[in-house]
BADO-597382 format. One record per atom (N, C-alpha, C): residue number from 1; atom name; z, x, y. Coordinates in steps of 0.05 Angstrom, whole numbers, padded with zeros to 5 digits, always signed. Each point is the difference from the previous one (the first is absolute). Example, Ala and Ser with C-alpha at 12.3 -4.5 7.8 and 13.67 -1.06 7.14 Angstrom:
REM BADO-597382
<1; "N"; <+00156; +00264; -00114>> <1; "CA"; <+00000; -00018; +00024>> <1; "C"; <+00000; +00018; +00024>> <2; "N"; <-00014; -00007; +00021>> <2; "CA"; <+00001; +00016; +00024>> <2; "C"; <+00014; -00015; +00022>> 
***
This chain:
REM BADO-597382
<1; "N"; <+02450; +03228; +02080>> <1; "CA"; <+00020; -00012; -00017>> <1; "C"; <-00007; -00030; -00003>> <2; "N"; <+00001; -00008; -00025>> <2; "CA"; <-00004; -00029; -00006>> <2; "C"; <+00028; -00012; -00007>> <3; "N"; <+00005; -00023; +00011>> <3; "CA"; <+00025; -00014; -00007>> <3; "C"; <-00007; -00026; -00014>> <4; "N"; <+00011; -00003; -00024>> <4; "CA"; <-00006; -00023; -00016>> <4; "C"; <+00025; -00014; -00009>> <5; "N"; <-00002; -00026; -00005>> <5; "CA"; <+00021; -00016; -00011>> <5; "C"; <-00003; +00001; -00030>> <6; "N"; <+00021; +00006; -00015>> <6; "CA"; <-00001; +00000; -00029>> <6; "C"; <+00005; -00028; -00009>> <7; "N"; <-00019; -00011; -00016>> <7; "CA"; <+00002; -00028; -00008>> <7; "C"; <+00002; -00003; -00031>> <8; "N"; <-00006; +00021; -00015>> <8; "CA"; <+00002; -00003; -00029>> <8; "C"; <+00016; +00024; -00011>> <9; "N"; <+00010; -00004; -00023>> <9; "CA"; <+00018; +00019; -00013>> <9; "C"; <-00017; +00021; -00016>> <10; "N"; <-00012; +00018; +00015>> <10; "CA"; <-00016; +00022; -00012>> <10; "C"; <+00020; +00021; -00009>> <11; "N"; <+00002; +00004; -00027>> <11; "CA"; <+00021; +00018; -00011>> <11; "C"; <-00003; +00028; +00010>> <12; "N"; <-00025; +00010; +00003>> <12; "CA"; <-00004; +00027; +00010>> <12; "C"; <+00011; +00003; +00028>> <13; "N"; <-00005; -00020; +00017>> <13; "CA"; <+00010; +00001; +00028>> <13; "C"; <+00030; -00003; +00000>> <14; "N"; <+00011; -00017; -00016>> <14; "CA"; <+00029; -00004; -00002>> <14; "C"; <+00014; +00027; -00007>> <15; "N"; <-00011; +00014; -00019>> <15; "CA"; <+00011; +00026; -00008>> <15; "C"; <-00003; +00021; +00022>> <16; "N"; <-00022; -00001; +00014>> <16; "CA"; <-00003; +00019; +00023>> <16; "C"; <+00020; -00007; +00022>> <17; "N"; <+00004; -00026; +00005>> <17; "CA"; <+00020; -00008; +00021>> <17; "C"; <+00028; +00008; -00009>> <18; "N"; <+00006; -00004; -00026>> <18; "CA"; <+00026; +00008; -00010>> <18; "C"; <+00005; +00030; +00004>> <19; "N"; <-00020; +00016; -00006>> <19; "CA"; <+00002; +00029; +00003>> <19; "C"; <+00005; +00008; +00029>> <20; "N"; <-00014; -00014; +00018>> <20; "CA"; <+00003; +00006; +00029>> <20; "C"; <+00028; -00009; +00009>> <21; "N"; <+00010; -00022; -00010>> <21; "CA"; <+00027; -00009; +00007>> <21; "C"; <+00021; +00020; -00010>> <22; "N"; <-00003; +00009; -00024>> <22; "CA"; <+00019; +00020; -00011>> <22; "C"; <-00001; +00026; +00016>> <23; "N"; <-00024; +00008; +00007>> <23; "CA"; <-00003; +00025; +00016>> <23; "C"; <+00014; -00003; +00027>> <24; "N"; <-00002; -00024; +00012>> <24; "CA"; <+00012; -00004; +00027>> <24; "C"; <+00029; -00006; -00001>> <25; "N"; <+00009; -00017; -00019>> <25; "CA"; <+00027; -00010; +00001>> <25; "C"; <+00017; +00008; -00023>> <26; "N"; <-00011; +00014; -00020>> <26; "CA"; <+00015; +00008; -00024>> <26; "C"; <+00001; -00023; -00020>> <27; "N"; <+00007; +00006; -00024>> <27; "CA"; <-00001; -00021; -00021>> <27; "C"; <+00021; -00022; +00003>> <28; "N"; <+00022; +00005; +00014>> <28; "CA"; <+00020; -00021; +00004>> <28; "C"; <-00009; -00022; +00019>> <29; "N"; <-00014; +00007; +00021>> <29; "CA"; <-00007; -00019; +00021>> <29; "C"; <-00029; -00010; -00001>> <30; "N"; <-00016; +00013; -00017>> <30; "CA"; <-00029; -00006; +00000>> <30; "C"; <-00006; -00028; -00012>> <31; "N"; <-00020; -00013; +00011>> <31; "CA"; <-00011; -00024; -00013>> <31; "C"; <-00014; +00010; -00025>> <32; "N"; <+00003; -00015; -00022>> <32; "CA"; <-00011; +00010; -00025>> <32; "C"; <-00020; -00020; -00012>> <33; "N"; <-00010; +00008; -00023>> <33; "CA"; <-00021; -00016; -00013>> <33; "C"; <+00010; -00028; -00009>> <34; "N"; <+00026; -00004; +00000>> <34; "CA"; <+00011; -00026; -00008>> <34; "C"; <+00000; -00020; +00023>> <35; "N"; <+00005; +00009; +00023>> <35; "CA"; <+00001; -00019; +00022>> <35; "C"; <-00022; +00002; +00020>> <36; "N"; <-00017; +00022; -00001>> <36; "CA"; <-00024; +00001; +00017>> <36; "C"; <-00018; -00024; -00005>> <37; "N"; <-00005; -00008; -00025>> <37; "CA"; <-00017; -00024; -00004>> <37; "C"; <+00012; -00025; +00012>> <38; "N"; <+00026; -00002; +00001>> <38; "CA"; <+00013; -00024; +00012>> <38; "C"; <-00005; +00001; +00030>> <39; "N"; <+00003; +00023; +00013>> <39; "CA"; <-00006; +00003; +00029>> <39; "C"; <-00029; -00006; +00005>> <40; "N"; <-00018; +00009; -00017>> <40; "CA"; <-00029; -00006; +00004>> <40; "C"; <-00004; -00030; -00001>> <41; "N"; <+00012; -00014; -00018>> <41; "CA"; <-00004; -00029; -00003>> <41; "C"; <+00014; -00017; +00021>> <42; "N"; <+00026; +00008; +00006>> <42; "CA"; <+00016; -00018; +00017>> <42; "C"; <+00007; +00012; +00027>> <43; "N"; <-00007; +00025; +00004>> <43; "CA"; <+00004; +00012; +00026>> <43; "C"; <-00027; +00007; +00012>> <44; "N"; <-00002; +00024; +00011>> <44; "CA"; <-00025; +00009; +00011>> <44; "C"; <+00000; +00031; -00003>> <45; "N"; <-00022; +00010; -00010>> <45; "CA"; <-00004; +00029; -00003>> <45; "C"; <-00026; +00009; +00013>> <46; "N"; <+00003; +00019; +00018>> <46; "CA"; <-00024; +00012; +00012>> <46; "C"; <-00002; +00029; -00010>> <47; "N"; <-00024; +00008; -00004>> <47; "CA"; <-00005; +00028; -00007>> <47; "C"; <-00018; +00013; +00021>> <48; "N"; <+00004; +00026; +00004>> <48; "CA"; <-00018; +00016; +00017>> <48; "C"; <-00014; +00019; -00019>> <49; "N"; <-00027; +00000; +00001>> <49; "CA"; <-00016; +00017; -00016>> <49; "C"; <-00020; +00016; +00017>> <50; "N"; <-00009; +00022; -00011>> <50; "CA"; <-00020; +00015; +00014>> <50; "C"; <-00027; -00011; -00008>> <51; "N"; <-00022; +00012; +00010>> <51; "CA"; <-00027; -00010; -00005>> <51; "C"; <-00008; +00002; -00030>> <52; "N"; <+00015; +00016; -00015>> <52; "CA"; <-00006; +00003; -00029>> <52; "C"; <+00017; -00020; -00017>> <53; "N"; <+00019; -00014; +00014>> <53; "CA"; <+00017; -00018; -00015>> <53; "C"; <+00026; +00011; -00009>> <54; "N"; <+00006; +00025; +00008>> <54; "CA"; <+00025; +00013; -00007>> <54; "C"; <+00023; -00012; +00016>> <55; "N"; <+00022; -00006; -00013>> <55; "CA"; <+00023; -00012; +00013>> <55; "C"; <+00014; +00019; +00019>> <56; "N"; <+00002; -00008; +00025>> <56; "CA"; <+00013; +00016; +00021>> <56; "C"; <+00028; -00011; +00007>> <57; "N"; <+00003; -00026; -00002>> <57; "CA"; <+00025; -00012; +00008>> <57; "C"; <+00003; -00028; -00010>> <58; "N"; <+00025; -00010; +00000>> <58; "CA"; <+00005; -00028; -00008>> <58; "C"; <+00021; -00012; +00019>> <59; "N"; <-00002; -00026; +00003>> <59; "CA"; <+00019; -00016; +00015>> <59; "C"; <+00007; -00024; -00016>> <60; "N"; <+00026; -00003; -00007>> <60; "CA"; <+00009; -00023; -00015>> <60; "C"; <+00016; -00018; +00019>> <61; "N"; <-00008; -00026; +00000>> <61; "CA"; <+00013; -00019; +00019>> <61; "C"; <+00011; -00024; -00015>> <62; "N"; <+00021; -00011; +00012>> <62; "CA"; <+00012; -00025; -00010>> <62; "C"; <+00000; -00020; +00023>> <63; "N"; <+00001; -00025; -00006>> <63; "CA"; <+00001; -00021; +00020>> <63; "C"; <+00029; -00010; +00003>> <64; "N"; <+00008; -00007; +00023>> <64; "CA"; <+00026; -00011; +00006>> <64; "C"; <+00001; -00030; -00008>> <65; "N"; <+00016; -00007; -00019>> <65; "CA"; <+00002; -00028; -00009>> <65; "C"; <+00010; -00019; +00022>> <66; "N"; <+00015; +00011; +00019>> <66; "CA"; <+00011; -00016; +00021>> <66; "C"; <-00018; -00003; +00024>> <67; "N"; <-00021; +00017; +00001>> <67; "CA"; <-00018; +00000; +00023>> <67; "C"; <-00028; +00009; -00011>> <68; "N"; <-00017; -00019; -00005>> <68; "CA"; <-00026; +00006; -00013>> <68; "C"; <-00018; +00018; +00018>> <69; "N"; <+00007; +00003; +00026>> <69; "CA"; <-00016; +00017; +00017>> <69; "C"; <+00012; +00028; +00002>> <70; "N"; <+00019; +00007; -00018>> <70; "CA"; <+00013; +00026; +00001>> <70; "C"; <-00006; +00014; -00027>> <71; "N"; <-00005; +00026; +00003>> <71; "CA"; <-00005; +00017; -00024>> <71; "C"; <+00019; +00024; +00001>> <72; "N"; <+00004; +00012; -00023>> <72; "CA"; <+00017; +00024; -00002>> <72; "C"; <-00015; +00021; -00015>> <73; "N"; <-00002; +00024; +00012>> <73; "CA"; <-00013; +00022; -00013>> <73; "C"; <+00021; +00013; -00018>> <74; "N"; <-00004; -00003; -00026>> <74; "CA"; <+00019; +00013; -00019>> <74; "C"; <-00007; +00029; -00004>> <75; "N"; <-00025; +00007; -00002>> <75; "CA"; <-00009; +00028; -00003>> <75; "C"; <-00024; +00004; +00017>> <76; "N"; <-00001; +00023; +00013>> <76; "CA"; <-00023; +00008; +00015>> <76; "C"; <-00001; +00031; -00002>> <77; "N"; <-00022; +00010; -00011>> <77; "CA"; <-00002; +00029; -00001>> <77; "C"; <-00029; +00009; -00005>> <78; "N"; <-00003; +00025; +00008>> <78; "CA"; <-00026; +00014; -00002>> <78; "C"; <+00005; +00023; -00019>> <79; "N"; <-00020; +00006; -00017>> <79; "CA"; <+00002; +00022; -00018>> <79; "C"; <+00007; +00026; +00015>> <80; "N"; <+00018; +00016; -00012>> <80; "CA"; <+00011; +00023; +00014>> <80; "C"; <-00021; +00019; +00012>> <81; "N"; <-00022; +00004; -00015>> <81; "CA"; <-00020; +00018; +00010>> <81; "C"; <-00017; -00011; +00023>> <82; "N"; <+00005; -00025; +00008>> <82; "CA"; <-00015; -00013; +00022>> <82; "C"; <+00019; -00006; +00024>> <83; "N"; <+00025; +00008; -00002>> <83; "CA"; <+00019; -00005; +00022>> <83; "C"; <-00005; +00019; +00023>> <84; "N"; <+00010; -00008; +00023>> <84; "CA"; <-00001; +00015; +00025>> <84; "C"; <-00029; +00005; +00009>> <85; "N"; <-00018; -00018; -00007>> <85; "CA"; <-00028; +00001; +00008>> <85; "C"; <-00009; -00026; +00014>> <86; "N"; <+00019; -00017; +00006>> <86; "CA"; <-00007; -00026; +00012>> <86; "C"; <-00007; -00022; -00019>> <87; "N"; <+00000; +00006; -00026>> <87; "CA"; <-00007; -00020; -00020>> <87; "C"; <+00020; -00023; -00001>> <88; "N"; <+00026; +00006; +00002>> <88; "CA"; <+00020; -00020; -00001>> <88; "C"; <-00002; -00019; +00024>> <89; "N"; <-00005; +00011; +00023>> <89; "CA"; <-00004; -00016; +00024>> <89; "C"; <-00024; -00019; -00003>> <90; "N"; <-00022; +00011; -00009>> <90; "CA"; <-00024; -00016; -00004>> <90; "C"; <+00004; -00022; -00020>> <91; "N"; <+00013; +00007; -00022>> <91; "CA"; <+00006; -00020; -00021>> <91; "C"; <+00018; -00022; +00010>> <92; "N"; <+00022; +00008; +00014>> <92; "CA"; <+00019; -00020; +00010>> <92; "C"; <-00013; -00019; +00020>> <93; "N"; <-00017; +00011; +00018>> <93; "CA"; <-00014; -00017; +00019>> <93; "C"; <-00017; -00021; -00014>> <94; "N"; <-00015; +00009; -00020>> <94; "CA"; <-00017; -00019; -00014>> <94; "C"; <+00016; -00021; -00015>> <95; "N"; <+00022; +00008; -00012>> <95; "CA"; <+00017; -00019; -00014>> <95; "C"; <+00011; -00021; +00020>> <96; "N"; <+00009; +00009; +00023>> <96; "CA"; <+00011; -00018; +00020>> <96; "C"; <-00021; -00019; +00010>> <97; "N"; <-00025; +00010; +00004>> <97; "CA"; <-00022; -00017; +00009>> <97; "C"; <-00005; -00022; -00021>> <98; "N"; <+00000; +00007; -00026>> <98; "CA"; <-00005; -00020; -00021>> <98; "C"; <+00022; -00020; -00001>> <99; "N"; <+00025; +00009; +00003>> <99; "CA"; <+00023; -00019; +00000>> <99; "C"; <-00002; -00020; +00023>> <100; "N"; <-00007; +00011; +00024>> <100; "CA"; <-00003; -00018; +00023>> <100; "C"; <-00021; -00021; -00004>> <101; "N"; <-00023; +00008; -00012>> <101; "CA"; <-00021; -00019; -00006>> <101; "C"; <+00009; -00022; -00020>> <102; "N"; <+00019; +00007; -00017>> <102; "CA"; <+00011; -00019; -00020>> <102; "C"; <+00022; -00017; +00011>> <103; "N"; <+00006; +00003; +00026>> <103; "CA"; <+00020; -00017; +00013>> <103; "C"; <+00029; +00011; -00001>> <104; "N"; <+00003; +00025; -00009>> <104; "CA"; <+00027; +00012; +00001>> <104; "C"; <+00007; +00006; +00029>> <105; "N"; <+00024; -00008; +00007>> <105; "CA"; <+00010; +00005; +00028>> <105; "C"; <+00020; +00022; +00002>> <106; "N"; <+00015; +00005; -00021>> <106; "CA"; <+00021; +00020; +00000>> <106; "C"; <-00002; +00017; -00025>> <107; "N"; <+00003; +00026; +00003>> <107; "CA"; <+00000; +00019; -00023>> <107; "C"; <+00025; +00017; +00002>> <108; "N"; <+00015; +00000; -00022>> <108; "CA"; <+00024; +00016; -00002>> <108; "C"; <-00003; +00022; -00020>> <109; "N"; <+00018; +00019; +00001>> <109; "CA"; <+00001; +00022; -00020>> <109; "C"; <+00026; +00014; +00003>> <110; "N"; <+00007; +00017; -00020>> <110; "CA"; <+00022; +00018; +00003>> <110; "C"; <-00011; +00028; -00005>> <111; "N"; <+00014; +00019; +00013>> <111; "CA"; <-00008; +00028; -00003>> <111; "C"; <+00026; +00017; +00000>> <112; "N"; <+00000; +00021; -00015>> <112; "CA"; <+00022; +00018; +00000>> <112; "C"; <+00005; +00012; +00028>> <113; "N"; <+00025; +00001; +00008>> <113; "CA"; <+00006; +00013; +00026>> <113; "C"; <-00008; +00029; +00001>> <114; "N"; <-00004; +00013; -00024>> <114; "CA"; <-00008; +00028; -00001>> <114; "C"; <-00030; +00004; +00000>> <115; "N"; <-00016; -00022; -00003>> <115; "CA"; <-00029; +00002; -00001>> <115; "C"; <-00012; -00003; +00028>> <116; "N"; <+00003; +00022; +00015>> <116; "CA"; <-00010; -00001; +00028>> <116; "C"; <-00030; -00004; +00002>> <117; "N"; <-00017; +00012; -00017>> <117; "CA"; <-00029; -00006; +00003>> <117; "C"; <-00007; -00029; -00003>> <118; "N"; <+00013; -00014; -00019>> <118; "CA"; <-00005; -00028; -00004>> <118; "C"; <+00010; -00017; +00023>> <119; "N"; <+00023; +00007; +00010>> <119; "CA"; <+00011; -00015; +00023>> <119; "C"; <-00019; +00003; +00024>> <120; "N"; <-00010; +00024; +00005>> <120; "CA"; <-00018; +00005; +00022>> <120; "C"; <-00026; -00016; -00003>> <121; "N"; <-00010; -00001; -00025>> <121; "CA"; <-00024; -00016; -00006>> <121; "C"; <+00004; -00029; +00007>> <122; "N"; <+00022; -00011; -00010>> <122; "CA"; <+00006; -00029; +00005>> <122; "C"; <+00004; -00005; +00030>> <123; "N"; <+00015; +00017; +00014>> <123; "CA"; <+00004; -00004; +00028>> <123; "C"; <-00026; +00002; +00016>> <124; "N"; <-00017; +00018; -00008>> <124; "CA"; <-00026; +00004; +00013>> <124; "C"; <-00017; -00026; -00002>> <125; "N"; <+00005; -00015; -00021>> <125; "CA"; <-00015; -00025; -00005>> <125; "C"; <+00016; -00025; +00009>> <126; "N"; <+00021; +00004; +00016>> <126; "CA"; <+00013; -00022; +00012>> <126; "C"; <+00025; -00011; -00014>> <127; "N"; <+00008; +00012; -00023>> <127; "CA"; <+00024; -00009; -00013>> <127; "C"; <+00024; +00008; +00016>> <128; "N"; <+00020; -00018; +00002>> <128; "CA"; <+00025; +00005; +00014>> <128; "C"; <+00023; +00002; -00019>> <129; "N"; <+00019; +00017; +00006>> <129; "CA"; <+00024; +00003; -00015>> <129; "C"; <+00017; -00025; +00004>> <130; "N"; <+00009; -00012; -00022>> <130; "CA"; <+00017; -00025; +00001>> <130; "C"; <+00029; +00007; -00006>> <131; "N"; <+00005; +00014; -00022>> <131; "CA"; <+00027; +00008; -00007>> <131; "C"; <+00000; +00020; -00022>> <132; "N"; <+00023; +00013; -00003>> <132; "CA"; <+00005; +00019; -00022>> <132; "C"; <+00014; -00016; -00021>> <133; "N"; <-00011; +00000; -00024>> <133; "CA"; <+00012; -00014; -00023>> <133; "C"; <+00012; +00021; -00018>> <134; "N"; <+00027; +00000; -00001>> <134; "CA"; <+00014; +00020; -00016>> <134; "C"; <-00001; -00008; -00030>> <135; "N"; <-00003; +00020; -00017>> <135; "CA"; <+00000; -00003; -00029>> <135; "C"; <-00020; -00021; -00010>> <136; "N"; <-00022; -00002; +00014>> <136; "CA"; <-00021; -00020; -00007>> <136; "C"; <-00008; +00001; -00030>> <137; "N"; <-00004; +00024; -00010>> <137; "CA"; <-00008; +00003; -00028>> <137; "C"; <+00021; +00015; -00017>> <138; "N"; <+00025; -00003; +00009>> <138; "CA"; <+00022; +00013; -00015>> <138; "C"; <+00015; +00019; +00019>> <139; "N"; <+00022; +00011; -00010>> <139; "CA"; <+00016; +00017; +00017>> <139; "C"; <-00016; +00023; +00012>> <140; "N"; <+00002; +00003; +00027>> <140; "CA"; <-00014; +00021; +00014>> <140; "C"; <-00030; -00004; +00004>> <141; "N"; <-00010; -00023; -00008>> <141; "CA"; <-00029; -00006; +00003>> <141; "C"; <-00004; -00019; +00024>> <142; "N"; <+00005; +00011; +00024>> <142; "CA"; <-00003; -00015; +00025>> <142; "C"; <-00029; -00003; +00007>> <143; "N"; <-00006; -00021; +00014>> <143; "CA"; <-00028; -00005; +00008>> <143; "C"; <-00001; -00011; +00029>> <144; "N"; <-00020; +00007; +00014>> <144; "CA"; <-00006; -00012; +00026>> <144; "C"; <-00017; -00024; -00005>> <145; "N"; <+00008; -00023; +00010>> <145; "CA"; <-00016; -00024; -00001>> <145; "C"; <-00017; +00000; +00026>> <146; "N"; <-00026; -00003; -00004>> <146; "CA"; <-00019; +00000; +00023>> <146; "C"; <-00017; -00025; -00002>> <147; "N"; <-00010; -00009; +00023>> <147; "CA"; <-00015; -00025; +00001>> <147; "C"; <-00022; +00002; +00021>> <148; "N"; <-00022; -00013; -00005>> <148; "CA"; <-00023; -00001; +00018>> <148; "C"; <-00008; -00029; +00004>> <149; "N"; <-00003; -00009; +00024>> <149; "CA"; <-00011; -00026; +00007>> <149; "C"; <-00030; +00004; +00004>> <150; "N"; <-00016; -00014; -00016>> <150; "CA"; <-00029; +00003; +00002>> <150; "C"; <-00011; -00018; +00022>> 
***
């Protein structure tokens, strides 16, 4: 697996990331072609690809304006046909290593209380449960806030 930082607005890649977002989160919650270029320019986007260059996963990050050494994972996912094979763990480890090298000290994220596989992945990599945020994304859309000190 190769992990790269996306630095330019490649339309083909943006459309592939949008499709992966929709597949993982549905059209309501997915990052789309309108704001993925903004995240690429002003946030941080990592991709996981195989040796042929096929997209396996993406990680979208934002920086905390109040703490420049803190980042927030907005989206992290592996293509469905590559899940449960250790790919997510490998990708997350590489992302965290890159963030640490860039001086990030704290990484936060939210995850659905119903998404047990994702919670296990994050806990396995040292993320700790901070709190349950009720109605985070609207009525009934609760989220677990998790955090990792690098």
